[in-house]
C-alpha positions in Angstrom: 0.0 0.0 0.0 1.2 3.5 -0.9 -0.1 6.7 0.7 0.8 10.1 -0.7 -1.2 13.2 0.3 -4.8 12.5 -0.4 -4.2 9.4 -2.6 -4.0 5.8 -1.3 -3.1 3.0 -3.6 -3.1 -0.8 -2.9 -1.8 -3.4 -5.2 -2.1 -7.2 -4.9 -1.9 -10.4 -6.9 -4.0 -13.4 -6.9 -5.2 -16.4 -8.9 -8.4 -18.2 -9.7 -9.2 -21.6 -11.1 -11.5 -21.3 -14.1 -14.2 -23.8 -15.2 -11.7 -25.4 -17.6 -9.4 -26.2 -14.7 -6.8 -23.7 -15.9 -5.5 -21.2 -13.3 -5.6 -17.5 -14.2 -3.1 -15.3 -12.5 -3.8 -11.6 -12.1 -2.6 -8.3 -10.7 -5.2 -6.0 -9.1 -5.0 -2.4 -7.8 -7.3 0.1 -6.1 -6.8 3.8 -5.9 -8.7 6.0 -3.4 -8.7 9.8 -3.6 -9.6 11.2 -0.1 -11.2 14.5 0.7 -11.8 15.6 4.3 -11.2 12.0 5.5 -13.7 10.4 3.2 -13.4 8.5 -0.1 -14.2 10.9 -2.9 -13.1 8.7 -5.8 -12.3 5.0 -6.3 -10.6 3.4 -9.2 -9.9 -0.3 -9.5 -8.6 -2.7 -12.1 -7.6 -6.3 -12.8 -4.9 -7.3 -15.3 -4.4 -10.9 -16.3 -0.8 -12.1 -16.0 0.1 -14.2 -19.0 3.8 -14.8 -18.4 5.1 -17.0 -15.5 7.1 -15.8 -12.5 10.4 -16.3 -14.3 9.8 -13.8 -17.1 
């Protein structure tokens, strides 16, 4: 997690087993813009990781 001024960002990775049995790896992130101690804006995304840990 990174916090700078009124912006907080969290990044994490995960995996999920699909119906085919294949495992999909992903990187996820959330960004929060704070105003007066409240969340004013939220952005989130998920990116599928196609390459393995060694590349």
